[in-house]
Structures are given as C-alpha cells and as structure tokens.
FIMARFI-523696 format. One line per 10 residues: number of its first residue (from 1); their letters; for each residue z, x, y of N, C-alpha, C. Coordinates in steps of 0.2 Angstrom, whole numbers. Each point is the difference from the previous one (the first is absolute). Layout:
REM FIMARFI-523696
NUM = a = Z/X/Y/Z/X/Y/Z/X/Y  ...;
***
This chain:
REM FIMARFI-523696
1 = mspakrdgss = 179/106/-88/-5/-1/5/1/-7/3  -1/-1/6/1/-6/3/-5/-5/-2  1/-7/1/-5/-5/-2/-6/1/4  0/2/7/-6/1/4/-4/5/-3  3/6/-3/-4/5/-3/-3/-2/-6  4/-4/-5/-3/-3/-6/-6/-4/1  1/-4/6/-5/-5/1/-6/2/4  0/7/2/-5/3/3/-1/-3/7  6/-3/3/-1/-2/7/4/3/5  1/7/-1/4/4/4/-3/0/7;
11 = dgmggldraa = -6/-2/1/-3/0/6/1/-7/4  4/-4/-3/2/-6/3/-4/-6/-1  -5/1/-4/-5/-5/-2/3/-5/-6  0/-6/1/2/-5/-5/-6/-1/-5  2/-5/-5/-6/-1/-5/-6/-3/3  1/-5/5/-5/-3/3/-4/4/4  3/5/4/-3/5/4/-5/4/-4  3/2/-6/-4/4/-5/-6/-3/-3  1/-7/-1/-6/-4/-3/-5/-1/6  2/-1/6/-4/0/5/-4/6/2;
21 = ailgafdath = 3/6/-1/-3/6/1/-6/1/-5  2/-2/-6/-5/1/-6/-6/-5/1  1/-6/2/-5/-5/2/-4/2/5  3/3/5/-4/2/6/-4/6/-1  0/3/-6/-4/6/-2/-7/-3/-2  -1/-6/-1/-6/-3/-2/-4/-3/6  -6/1/0/-4/-3/5/-7/-1/-3  -5/-2/4/-7/-2/-2/-3/6/-3  2/6/2/-4/6/-3/5/4/-5  6/-3/-1/4/3/-5/3/-6/-4;
31 = reltlaalva = -4/-3/-5/2/-6/-4/3/2/-6  -1/6/-3/3/3/-5/2/7/1  7/2/-2/2/6/2/4/3/-7  -1/7/-1/4/3/-5/7/1/3  4/2/-4/7/1/2/0/5/6  -3/6/-1/0/5/5/-3/-3/6  -5/-4/0/-3/-2/6/5/-5/4  3/-4/-5/5/-5/3/6/4/3  2/5/-3/6/4/3/-2/3/7  -7/2/0/-2/3/7/-1/-5/5;
41 = rcgmprstth = -2/-6/-2/-1/-5/5/6/-4/2  5/-1/-4/6/-3/2/5/4/3  0/7/-1/5/4/3/7/1/-4  0/-3/-6/7/0/-3/0/6/-6  6/2/-2/0/4/-5/-4/-2/-7  -2/4/-4/-4/-2/-6/4/-4/-4  7/2/-1/4/-4/-5/1/-7/3  2/-1/6/1/-6/3/-6/-5/0  -6/3/1/-6/-3/0/-1/-3/-7  0/4/-5/-1/-2/-7/5/-5/-2;
51 = rtadrmirlg = 6/1/2/5/-5/-2/-1/-7/3  -1/0/7/-2/-6/3/-6/-4/-2  -5/4/-1/-7/-2/-3/1/-4/-6  4/3/-5/1/-3/-6/4/-6/0  5/-1/5/3/-6/1/-5/-5/3  -4/2/4/-5/-5/3/-5/-2/-5  -2/4/-5/-4/-2/-6/3/-6/-4  7/1/-1/4/-5/-4/0/-7/4  0/1/7/0/-6/4/-7/-3/1  -5/3/-2/-7/-2/1/-3/1/7;
61 = wldkpkdryr = 4/5/4/-2/1/6/-6/6/0  1/4/-5/-5/5/-2/-3/-1/-7  -6/3/-1/-3/0/-6/-2/8/-2  0/2/-6/-2/6/-2/-4/0/-6  -6/-2/0/-4/-1/-7/-1/7/-3  -1/6/3/0/6/-3/4/5/4  -3/5/3/5/5/4/0/-1/7  -2/-6/3/-1/-2/7/4/-6/1  4/0/6/3/-6/2/-4/-4/5  1/-7/-1/-4/-4/5/5/-6/1;
71 = vgnrlfeiss = -2/-4/6/4/-6/1/0/-5/-5  5/-3/-2/1/-5/-6/-2/-7/2  -2/-4/-5/-2/-6/1/5/-5/3  7/2/-1/5/-4/2/0/-1/8  -2/6/3/0/0/7/-6/-4/3  -5/0/-4/-6/-5/2/2/-7/0  4/-2/-6/2/-7/0/5/-2/5  4/5/2/5/-1/6/-4/-1/6  -4/5/1/-4/0/7/-4/-7/1  -2/-3/-6/-4/-6/1/4/-6/3;
81 = lapirhelre = 7/1/0/4/-5/2/1/0/8  -2/6/3/1/1/7/-4/-5/4  3/-3/5/-3/-5/4/-7/2/2  -1/6/2/-6/3/3/-6/-1/-5  2/1/-7/-5/-1/-5/0/-7/-2  6/-3/-2/0/-7/-2/-3/-5/4  2/0/7/-2/-5/4/-7/2/4  0/6/4/-6/2/3/-6/1/-4  1/4/-5/-6/2/-4/-2/-6/-4  4/-4/-3/-3/-6/-3/-3/-5/4;
91 = tvlpylqdlh = 2/-1/6/-3/-4/5/-7/2/2  0/7/2/-6/3/3/-5/2/-5  2/1/-6/-5/3/-5/-7/-4/-1  0/-7/0/-6/-4/-1/-5/2/6  3/1/6/-4/1/6/-3/7/0  4/5/-3/-2/7/-1/-6/0/-5  1/-4/-5/-6/-1/-5/-6/-3/3  1/-5/4/-6/-3/4/-3/5/4  4/4/4/-3/5/4/-4/6/-4  3/2/-5/-3/5/-4/-7/-3/-3;
101 = natkttvqlg = 0/-6/-2/-6/-3/-2/-5/-1/5  2/-1/6/-5/-1/6/-3/7/2  4/5/0/-2/7/3/-2/5/-6  2/-1/-6/-1/4/-5/3/7/1  5/1/4/3/6/2/8/0/-1  3/5/0/7/1/-1/4/-4/5  5/-4/-2/4/-4/5/7/2/-2  4/0/6/7/2/-1/5/-5/4  6/-1/-2/5/-4/3/6/5/1  2/0/6/5/5/2/6/-3/5;
111 = vldgtqvlvv = 6/3/0/5/-2/4/3/6/4  3/-1/6/2/6/3/7/2/-3  1/6/-1/6/3/-3/2/6/4  4/-1/5/2/5/5/-6/2/4  -2/7/-1/-6/2/4/-6/0/-5  0/-3/-6/-5/1/-5/-2/-8/-2  -6/0/-3/-2/-7/-3/1/1/-7  4/-5/-3/1/0/-7/-6/-4/-3  -4/3/-5/-6/-4/-3/3/-4/-5  0/-7/1/3/-5/-5/-5/-1/-5;
121 = dkitghrpmp = -7/-1/1/-5/-1/-5/-6/3/2  -5/0/-5/-6/3/2/-5/-2/-6  -6/-2/2/-5/-1/-5/-6/4/2  -2/4/-5/-6/5/1/-6/-3/-4  0/-3/-5/-6/-2/-4/-3/6/-3  -7/0/1/-4/5/-3/-1/6/5  3/0/5/-1/5/5/7/4/1  2/4/-4/7/3/1/0/5/5  5/0/4/1/5/5/7/3/-1  -1/6/-4/7/3/-1/3/3/5;
131 = mlsqpggtip = -3/1/6/4/3/6/4/-5/3  0/-6/-2/4/-5/3/7/-1/-4  5/-2/4/7/-1/-3/-1/-6/-5  4/1/-6/1/-5/-5/5/-5/2  1/-6/-2/5/-4/1/7/3/-1  4/-1/5/7/4/0/0/6/4  -6/3/1/-1/6/5/0/-2/7  0/5/4/0/-1/7/-5/4/4  -2/-3/6/-5/3/4/3/0/7  -2/5/5/3/0/7/-2/-7/3;
141 = aycsglgrai = 4/-3/4/-1/-6/4/-5/2/6  1/6/3/-3/1/7/-8/1/-1  -2/2/-6/-7/1/0/-4/-4/-6  3/-5/-2/-3/-4/-5/-1/-7/3  -5/-4/-3/-2/-6/2/6/-5/-1  3/0/-6/5/-4/-2/6/1/5  2/6/1/5/2/5/-1/-3/7  -6/1/2/-1/-2/7/-1/-8/1  -2/-3/-6/0/-7/0/7/-3/1  4/3/-3/7/-2/0/4/2/7;
151 = lahsdtatid = -1/6/2/3/3/6/-3/-4/6  -6/-2/0/-3/-4/6/4/-6/1  3/-3/-5/4/-6/1/8/1/-1  2/6/1/7/2/-1/3/0/7  7/1/0/4/0/6/-1/8/2  3/1/6/-1/6/3/4/6/-4  6/-2/-2/4/4/-4/-3/3/-6  -3/-5/-3/-4/2/-7/-5/5/2  -4/-2/5/-6/5/2/3/7/2  5/0/4/2/6/2/3/4/-5;
161 = avldadlpar = 3/-3/-5/3/4/-6/-6/4/-4  -6/-4/0/-5/3/-4/-4/6/5  -1/-2/6/-3/5/4/4/6/3  6/-1/0/5/6/2/1/5/-6  -3/-2/-6/1/5/-6/-6/4/1  -1/5/-5/-5/4/0/-7/-3/-1  -5/2/3/-7/-4/-1/-5/6/-1  1/3/-6/-5/5/-2/-7/-2/-1  -5/4/1/-7/-2/-1/-2/1/-7  -1/-6/-3/-2/1/-7/-8/2/-1;
171 = tprtltskva = -4/-2/5/-7/2/0/-1/2/7  -6/3/2/-2/1/7/0/-7/4  -1/-5/-3/-1/-7/3/7/-3/2  5/2/-3/7/-3/1/2/0/7  2/-6/2/3/-1/7/7/3/-1  2/5/4/7/2/0/4/0/7  -3/-3/5/3/-1/6/3/-7/0  6/0/2/4/-7/1/-4/-5/4  -3/3/6/-4/-4/5/-6/-3/-4  -3/4/-3/-7/-2/-3/2/-5/-6;
181 = ilreltaipp = 5/1/-4/2/-5/-5/2/-7/3  4/1/6/2/-7/3/-6/-3/3  -5/3/2/-6/-3/3/-4/-3/-6  0/3/-6/-3/-3/-5/4/-6/-3  7/0/0/4/-6/-2/-1/-6/5  -1/2/7/-1/-6/4/-7/-4/-1  -5/4/-2/-6/-3/-2/0/-4/-6  5/0/-4/-1/-3/-7/1/-8/1  5/-2/3/1/-8/0/-6/-4/3  -3/2/5/-6/-4/2/-6/0/-5;
191 = rglavdreeg = -1/5/-4/-5/0/-5/2/-2/-7  7/0/-1/3/-2/-6/-1/5/-6  -2/6/2/-1/5/-5/2/7/2  3/4/-5/1/7/2/-5/4/-4  -1/6/3/-5/4/-3/2/7/-1  -1/3/-6/1/7/-1/-7/3/-1  -2/4/4/-7/3/0/1/8/-3  1/0/-6/0/7/-4/6/4/3  6/-3/2/5/3/2/5/2/-5  0/-3/-6/4/2/-6/-4/5/-5;
201 = nigvscvaap = -7/-2/-1/-4/4/-4/-7/0/3  -3/6/0/-7/0/3/-5/-4/-5  -4/-4/3/-5/-4/-4/3/-7/-2  7/-1/1/3/-6/-2/2/-4/7  -2/-6/0/3/-4/6/3/-6/-3  4/-3/5/4/-6/-2/0/-5/5  0/-7/-1/0/-5/4/6/-5/-2  5/-1/4/6/-4/-2/1/-6/4  4/-5/-2/2/-5/4/8/-2/-2  4/-3/5/7/-1/-2/0/-7/-3;
211 = ifgplgdvva = 6/0/-4/2/-6/-3/7/-2/3  0/-6/2/6/-3/4/5/-4/-5  6/0/2/5/-5/-4/1/-6/4  5/-4/-3/1/-7/3/2/0/7  3/5/3/2/0/7/-5/4/4  -6/1/-2/-5/3/4/1/8/0  5/3/-4/1/7/1/-5/3/-6  -2/6/2/-4/4/-5/4/2/-6  -3/-1/-6/4/2/-6/-4/5/-4  -6/0/1/-4/5/-4/-7/0/3;
221 = alsvtgptgl = -5/4/-4/-7/0/2/-4/1/-6  -6/-2/0/-5/1/-5/-6/4/3  -3/3/-5/-6/5/3/-5/0/-5  -6/2/2/-6/3/-4/-1/7/2  0/4/-5/-1/7/1/-5/3/-5  -4/4/3/-6/3/-4/-4/5/4  -6/2/-3/-4/4/4/-2/-3/7  0/5/5/-1/-2/7/-7/-4/0  -5/2/-3/-6/-4/0/0/-7/-2  5/-2/-4/0/-7/-3/6/-4/4;
231 = vrvdrvgpai = 5/4/2/6/-4/3/-1/0/8  -4/-4/2/-1/-1/7/3/-7/3  2/0/6/3/-6/2/-5/-6/0  -6/1/2/-5/-6/-1/-1/-2/-7  1/4/-5/-2/-2/-7/6/-3/-3  6/3/1/6/-2/-4/5/-4/5  0/0/6/4/-3/5/1/-7/-1  -5/-4/-1/1/-8/-1/4/-1/-6  -2/3/-5/4/-1/-7/7/2/1  2/5/3/7/2/1/4/-5/4;
241 = rlaaaaasra = -3/-2/6/3/-5/4/2/-6/-4  -5/-2/-4/0/-7/-4/6/1/-5  0/6/-4/5/1/-5/7/1/3  1/3/6/6/1/3/3/-7/2  -4/-4/3/2/-6/3/2/-5/-6  -4/0/-5/2/-4/-6/6/3/-3  1/6/-1/6/3/-3/6/-2/5  -1/1/6/6/-2/5/2/-7/-1  -5/-5/0/2/-7/-1/4/-1/-7  -3/3/-5/3/0/-7/8/2/0;
251 = ystrr = 0/6/3/7/3/0/5/-4/5  -3/-2/5/5/-4/5/2/-7/-3  -4/-3/-5/2/-6/-3/2/0/-7  2/6/-2/2/1/-7/6/-4/-1  2/-2/-6/6/-3/-2/4/4/-5;
***
C-alpha cells in the first residue's frame, strides 16, 4: 500500500488540510460533535477523521471529555495572541463595558472579514440574545449595523466585493437591492451611526458606529443590539457615538 493510502490522504489532502477540515466542522451551532457527525460535516473518510482527530487531541487542538469532540483549549490560547484580539479587543473592551453599562443592552465589537463581519467580542449581561453570533462567529456585512458602519467608511473595492455577492433576505425587512444599500451607506457618515432595523432578526434592531485607526482608516465597529422597542437611535445613539469616539482615540494612540 502506498504512503498516501496508509495516511488516508489519497485525495491529495495534507495533514494541515485534514486538520482544517475537522476544525471547519465546528461552528456556533455545532460546538460538540460525535465521530459520526464530525465525519458527515468534514467530508473525510471515517478512519481518516478518527486518526486525525486523535492526533489533534494529543496536540491540544481538540478535546473529547466523553463521546463528543470539541475545540481544545490550546487553540483558545493561540487565538488570544492574534493582533485582532490582543490589540483591538484589549483596547476597546473598556469602552464596550461602558457602553453596556449605559444602555443595559447587548454590545458587540466586529471587524470586516471578506463579505462577513467577524464578531470579536460581545457583552450580553442579564439579557441574553441566543439568536446573535458568539465571539468568533460571523454575520453578513450588507444587512448588519456593524457591517454597514464599516462599509460606509471603506473604499469602493471593499464595498463592491460585499454588494456584488449574494444578498439574501434574512427577514422581510432586509434590504437586498445594491442601490438601496448604497443609499443607506451614504447616509451613515453624516449621522455617525449605522442602523439595522430588524433586517437580521425580526424584533431585533442594531445601532452601530465605526472605530478608526491612527491613519483615519476604519478598523472595526461597535454596536448596541436588542429588542426594537429598546434599541432606538434617540435612546442609544449618543452613548454609541461617545464610546466609538473614545475607542478610536485609544486605539489610535496605543503603544
């Protein structure tokens, strides 16, 4: 038998590719997986999946307390070293906490990642909102307050990349026309706020503001998200603007 056959890599996948396929099987709604579920979601043969997962357990990349696999603590330790977490999150976190204290509603920090917004941090307090993405999860940029706050201050190529992709309606209120979204983006800089009015989840609205870096370029956004009756621009807007401005100053002058 050839080395490729013995290694389970006859499909041309290397060790890192197989590990990536296994890690890609996990998401916010699939945090723990049986071997059968892991095989189904990663698309590799059962023997290859089992062998690779066992190696990943020894490396600390996966954990398996009982009969289910989950992401290991070692990956959490490594991810904390990424600049987006170590620099941006640590700098902005105090202002997220201030914003949560002021609004008593869920606050989020996000950055643009392709056509999606990567949620870097989130504070929910005593009002959990399970329909929202957890830190490390993603949400569409075109119909989210965080995404629009960033896109409104991005270059044309970045905006086109997002708006030329699929723009499915997540709710009956979702803007799916490129023209309508561009019109919305144009209105954001003058008022300093981006608004998602039940476009991601019915009954949930979001107000967001951009965070700028030392060169004046947009690097992230923070938001307040919650029940539409509570999350109104007149109610939470001033606190969001204040938090975003303070976070921008702190991030621009960090050492």
